[in-house]
Phi, psi and omega in degrees: 000137181280131180266109180252162178225155176262013179298153178291137180284159178301156180304135178100348177262125189270163182296138182294336183293348183265004184293129180285133173075011181289142181261352176203165178231142180230148176296156180293154180279162182284319181222134182293122178279151166291150180227122178243114177260107178266106189256102182284164180242119175066023174272122184274171184303326184256014186281328185268148186294332177287350173250016176097006182288157183276344178270126182288123177236072188296329181287319174297319180300324179296317177297317180296321181293335181258008182215206179256127175255110182275132179261358177224045178267144188225144159276173186274337186220164183268012174220169194293297187305309181296326178296317180293320176301311183295317181297319184281330185256342185073020178235133174305129183297330182292351176281343187238131176294150175082018180252018175285187182301119189277142170289166179291339179251025178293149172290161182297122185283323175268109184279156185302340180281350181277138175278129184237173177297329177291321175300319181298313180293325176299317177301327181277003177091016182272153161276140185234140179213148172233129182224129178117215184290131181256290175059035178230017177080158177218151178083172186273334183226136179298135177074004184248009182290142167261101186289355182264356178231179177295131181260126179227142358287159177221183185305334178299328184283353176236028169108351180270111183290335177225141177215141173217099196227163163268136184303319182225260181227172182291341181263011181232142174284152005278141184265061179223158171272149181233120182251119180050042175089356182240139178299143181271137179062038178291149178231115185297340179275354180223067185296153181266135172232140182230140176216141171249017180249311182206159181285161178269147182305133176082358181269130177289162177223160178298327181288317186271339186227061180298339180292345181268000188266143170256343172230132184253147180284149170264331172198145183060208173049050183229029183254239185305142175255118178234119181063031180079009182240126179283144185237181170264128183095159181252154183209141179226137176081191178066034185302317182289337183270347185292137179287161171256118189304319181298339184257000185302313181297321179295319180294313179300316180296313182299316180293326178293317179294323176300316179299313181299314181295318182296314183286329175294318178297328179279357179059041177243141172293149183224153170242119179244120173264099184260101187257101183283164182241344196322307192278342179289146178289153352288136182273105185227072182293160178299154182307326184291347179256347187296127178081359186279337183269336185079004181239022177077193185303324181293315178296320179295326178293328175296322176295322178297316177301314180297325177299317178300316177302318179297322178297321178295314180301310181301320184292313182290330176291319179296324180280349180074026182248009187294330184289333180243037175236121174275127173245128176243130175241124180203184186224157184280341176188180182285184187283153172217144180261276176281109180237030173126353179229150177275090182235016175063025179299325179281312186296327185258013185294324184064222179262012175291137180242097185303329179261008182061226181276002187275155175270142175082184180194210178310139180081356188255144174270004168284169189303327180296347179283320185236347177275116192225170173302140180210109185230138176227128179234136173211088188308140179066004178238314179258127181284128179300135181186174171249136183240136175263006182295143177281106182236155184223145176299332183296341182269358180296322182299305182294324182293313179286330173299318178296317181299322186264357178073036181259133178279129175273126181303149179303129178090346179277159176044054188295336183254358180274129181241148181281104174237043181303316183301320180289327178290337184254350184216116184295342181278347184266136178272149182251254186283149168262328180231151178204133176271130176254139191233126170227239174283343174221192181248148173227163183232129168261135176216100187062231179275359183267144176232125183237131177238114182298151175275173175219198184298333185248350181228152177275160175297152181234141179221132182226141171264102187289340175294323181262342189213070184294337180275004178050052181261335187243099179287117184246026180299322180291328179284336183227063182297331181292322178291317178300319181294318179295322181287327174296319178297317180296318178298318177299321179297316180294319180297328184275352183290000000 
């Protein structure tokens, strides 16, 4: 049961009744909880042991056992950049051009004029931080960043008071960490240059110099070589600043724990967006995890992710803040095995099912594309349970704004709805409809799933209560339902 209070909120926090677009209203809370959003990369619905996975993830399981484990939780899109955009802005990414998978030198996709979840927490008096994978672009113009100086705009300009990030992903240049807009360990005598057009003179590449590789590509990923691994994009210089792939999880974890300790010492509530990289290619877990899963680098990377969760648990318990800290664990899209490198993810899979009983995975508009692990824990406030409610990451902005009494500016977060009660109580239902996004759009409406047809494919309709694996297309048997769902999808698209 959620414990609410009618006490007056701190100065600067606005009445919850003024929230734009809220679908429900809740009284303000007595004490602002810390919120840690652990955002996994490429972890599928069936990858974690609390969702039936074969790799033991005891730390994630501990959070699930003490909170709500959603079995119908969704990211907004089946790929990274649009899911992150939607979660942070409360707007479906397919409504905005330029929100596809971002290059490493992309301009900042979320511009400073946009209201974000970080802005919302800042309004509520929180310290805000983002640590880990970013993949939403930096700077004002694509390909024009000076990586040797402060890059603006950066996460600070959209509400994150502290940032320690990878510009894009581990398989894309530049392969450096960036703290508050500035590259870490920069050396003015060895400046960094990045290009997504052509290689720099004298620089080896994965395509031309395979003899220099310790991991080989299965497709793409044949440009700059960093640490013996070929990447997407070219890079020159910055030798001292380049990350070591085996240490990425340790660095992200250490910086996250520093943030938690620092803000706790300052006696401020905090919002931490902890974006892990482990499962995303190239999968290069630390030596202490190698061979421990029996499923090769991908399975070992799942162990690495669980270790990070464990570090967070230990830290908040040591600090004595675990009872008033909300932890959310979820993923940016569904699972993928071969995503560009030869790492035996397919060959060593065994009977593990990364998407569980679902069809599809990353890049797919079937359920495995966007239905992902979604867990929320708030000890002594949220009752442990399993929930079948249809919930979406896109609703976190409006839901937490409602909880904290923050007004969302008119026109901001247009697709985010307040479903706080459903996030906090497994007995409460949330969404009736949800748009799922991959290369096209699909619609969930209750137990029904509708995928529009095109010139080469017929429309698809599935009853997920009877056919969770989306194996039996019943659009011809129920044309009236398909027609109603097409109409509903058209209405949502036109909003």
